[in-house]
N, C-alpha and C positions, 0 to 999 in steps of 0.2 A: 504493500500500500504506500502511496506517495504521501508521507506525513507532512511534507512542506505544503503541498497543495491542500490537504485536508485542513491544516492550520489556517491557511489563507481563507478557505471557504467558511470555516468556523467564525473567523474574525468578521468577514463580510456579513454573514447571517446575524451575528451579534449586533453589528452596527445598524443593520436594517431594522432589527427588532427594537433597538433603542430609539431610532428615528420614529418608528411607528408609535411607540409609547409616548414619546414627546408630543407627537401630533395629537394623540388621543387626549393627553393632559390639557393642552391648550384649547382643544375643541370643547372639552367639558367646562373649562374655565370661562370661555366666551359664551357658551350656551349651556347653562346649568340644567340638569335633568329635571323634568317635571314628573309628577306622579301620574301613572295610568289610572283609568277609571276604577279598576278593581283595587289597586293598592291604595288609592286615595280614600275610598270608602272604608277600607280596613284601617288606615291610619286615623281617620276621623273617630272611629269607634274606639280604637286603642287609647287615644288621647282625650276621650270623653268630650269631643267637640260636636255640638249639635247645630244643625243648620235649620233655622226657622224663618221662612219668608213665604209670602204668597206668590210673588212673581219674581223671576230672575231676568234682568235686562238681557235683551237679545241683540243689541247693537254690536256690529263688528266693524263699523266705520265711525270716524269722528273727524273733527276739524282741527288742524294745526294752524293757529292764528298768530299774527303779529299785531300787537296793539300799541297805541300811544298811552302814556300816562297823563292823567288830568293834572295840569299845573295850577297850583293855588296862588291867587293874588289877594291883595287886601280887599278888593271888590268882591271876590268870591266868598271871603270869610264873612262879609257883612250880610250874606244871604241867610245865615243861620239866625233864627229869631227866637225870642222868649227864653234865652238860655242864661241870662244874667252873667255873661262872660266877663272876666276881668280883662284888663288891658295888656296883660303880659302874655302875648301870643308868641310861641316859639316854633321855629322850623328846624327840625332835627338836622344838625350838621349843615345848616344853610340849604337844605334840600327842599326846593319849592314844590316837589311832588308829594310831600308828606306834611300834613297839618297836625299841630298839637295845640290843644286848648285846655285851660283850667276853668272850672266853674266857680263863680263867686258864691252861688247858692247851690250846693250839691243836690242832685236829684235822688230822692229817697224811693225805695222799692221794698216789697215784701219778699222774703226768701221763697215762699210757696208759689208766688206768681211772678217770679223774677223774669222768666223768659218772655211772658206776655207783656209785662210792664216795660221791659227794656226794648222789646221790639217796637212797641208803640212810641217810645221815646226816640229811637233812631229814625223811624219812619216820619214822625211829625216834626222833630226838632232839628234834624240834620239835612241839609240839602243833599239830594241824590240818595237819601237814606232808604228809599223804596227799592233800590237796586241790591240791597243786602239782606241776608237771612241769618238768623241766630245759629251759631255753631256750637258754643260751649264755653267752659271756663278753663283757665290755666290750672296746672297741677296744684299751685298754692292758693287758688281761689281769689287771687288779687286782681285778675283781669278777666273780662268777659269779651268774647270774640264774635263779630259778625263778619261773614264772608260774602263777597260779591257773587252775583248770579249772571252768567253769560249764556244766552241762547237756552234759557230754562235749565241750566246746569250750574251747580256750585263750583266755585274756584277753590279747591281744597287747600287749606293752609299748610305751610311747611313749619314744623316745630323744631326749635333748637333749645335743648334743655327745658322742654316743657312750655316754651314761649313761642307764639306764632310771630313770624317775621316777614312774611311775603307781602307784596303789593295786593291791592284788591281786598283790603281788610279794614275793619273798624275795631279798635281796641278801646274798651271802656275800662278805666281803672276804678276799682271799687274798694270801699272801706266801710265797715259797719253798716252794710246794706245801703250804701249811698255811692252814686257815681260822682267822683271828685274831678276827673278830667278825662279827656279822650284823645286818641290819635287815629288818624285815618289816611289812607291813600286809595285812589280810585283808578281803575282801568278804564281807559277812554275809547276812542274811535278804533275800530278794526281796520288796519291798513292792508292786510292780505289774509287770505284764508284758503287752505288746501285740504282736500279730503284725504285721509290716510286710513290704512287698515289698523285695527287694534285687536287685542286679545278679547275673546268672549269673556263674559263674567265668570264662567266656570273655569276657563283656562287661567284667568288672573288669580282666582282663588287658589288654584293648585300651586301657582308660582310662589305666592306669599304664605303658603301653608305653614312653613317652618317658623314663621314669626307669630303665629296665633297661639296664645297661651292655652295650656291644658285646662279643660273644664269650661272653655268659652262657649258662648251661644251666639251664633251669627243671625241677627234679626233682619238685616237689610243689606242689599248690595246695590250700590248706586254708581252710575257713570258720571264723572265730572271732569273738570279741567285742573291742571296744575301749572305753576309758573316755572318755566325752564331757565329764564334769565331775567336779570333786572336792568 
């Protein structure tokens, strides 16, 4: 037997195998595996995750949009009425696309009816307030968020350390069941719009499955927008 040739072939096969494994590694890294229907149901049962909803969204198309930000001016600020605002109006880091105001007379609300009362406050007291819907509170309960609605879909907020920070958001700062000040930014005119393919709701659920806590109950699946850049 020609051992020199056998050694060469062995080295070549070994190199090819290594190359194949490297390709497989990067393919999995770029395209993480999703659960098949059978293993998905099995994993749900194992992790005590219950899916409870009447209808699951069927959309597989959505719009990728480029929008302008609404720029605030002193004239824009004067549109807000009946708020008893003090004269100390701040623009975060000289950012004219973000408005921050303090209330001379804080707005009081009841904990049990917080969502309803604050929704009324935003709709009636803030210009463009009707474009926003209640989202929820920060982890420490010191902020209440309203997010903008585009084409009947919510613009989901991005949270950093439990605090929402994206445009298209109203942040009410609260203390002892009173709104003391607020901050807001508004997404404006749509400059361009392109239809794109998206995951179905079920596919998306499989992709994020590993981030769902054990014992969770999924009550609703909703299609919305998110901010890709600022």
